[in-house]
N, C-alpha and C positions, 0 to 999 in steps of 0.2 A: 193785740199782744204787745206788752211792753218789755223791752229788753234793756238791761243796764250792764254794760261791760266795764270792768275795772281791773286794776293790777299793773297798769303800765308804769313806765319810768325810764331810768337810764341804767344800763347794765354793761359791763365790759364783755368783750368777746370771750367766749368760752364759759360764760356765766349761765345762770338759770333764772327763770321767772315763771310765775304761774298767773295766768289770767283767769278771771271769773266772769260769768255772765248770768245774772239773775233774771228769770222770766216771771211774768205775772200776766194774768188775764187769759190764761189758756190751761188746758189740762196737759201739763208739761210731759208727763210720762208717756203720752202717746205720740209725741212729736219727735221727728228727726231733727237734730240740731247740727249746725255747722259753724265753724270759725272761718272767717275771711280776713284778708289783709289787703291793704292798698298802700304801696310805697309811693313816694313822690314821683310824679310823672308817669306812673304806671297804672294799668287797669287793676281793678279789684280782682283778686283770685281766691278760689276756695282752697283753704289750707287743710282742714280736717272735718270729718263728718262722724257723728255718733248717731246711729239709728236707734229707734225706740226698742229694737230687738237686741241691741248690744253690739252690733257690728260697727267696726271703725274702718276708716280709710283716710289716706293722707296724700298730700301733694308730694311728688317724688323728692323734691328738694328738702323736705323736712322729715322724711321717713327715718326712723331710728333716733330722732332727736326730740320730736314733739309727741305728746300723748294727750289725746282728748278723753275726757271722762265726764260723768254726770252723777249728780245726786238728786234723784227724783223727789226725795223727801224735802229737799231745800229748793227745788225748782231751779237748779243751778247747773250749768255746764262749765267745765274747766278746760284750760289748755296749759299743760305743763310743758315748758320749753327748756331744753337743755342744750349745752354746747352751742350757744348762740353765736351767730355770725353777723357782721355788719349788714349783710344783705337781708337779714331778717327785720331790719328796721322798717317800721310801717305803722299805720293805724290799723288796729285789729278790731274786727266787728264780729258779733255773733248774730245768727239769724235762725229762724225756723225754716226748715226745708220742706217743700212740697213738690213731689215729682222731680226732685233734684234741683229745684230752683228756690231762691230765697223768697219767702212769703211776705215778710214785713218790709216796711220802709226802713231805710238805714238810720240808725241813731248816730250818736256822736262817736262811738267807738272808744278805744283806749289806745293811746300812743305810747310806743316805747322805742327807744333808740339804743342800738348796740354800738358801743365805741370800740375802735380797734386799738 
């Protein structure tokens, strides 16, 4: 499975950003997908999950601010991020989930920085 995350950049606190992750080499519609992030000096953490059945779940710190969605026709999963905070600054990655664990090796991810 190949995953290409995009959409990062620089945004001010309180702003919004949408990340995209395009998948290939898999039957996307049957996959559970997740967005992860890794801030400098911290471990990678799971931010949001979108199951193949349409269920979503979020890290507590992003609930109410982030929304994960997917377009199976485009083999793409999105992460809409609103009310951004400096602590959201990280490299964001997407991955296929299997039994709750990332299935693929990690790609480059997409970096964004929230300035205060």
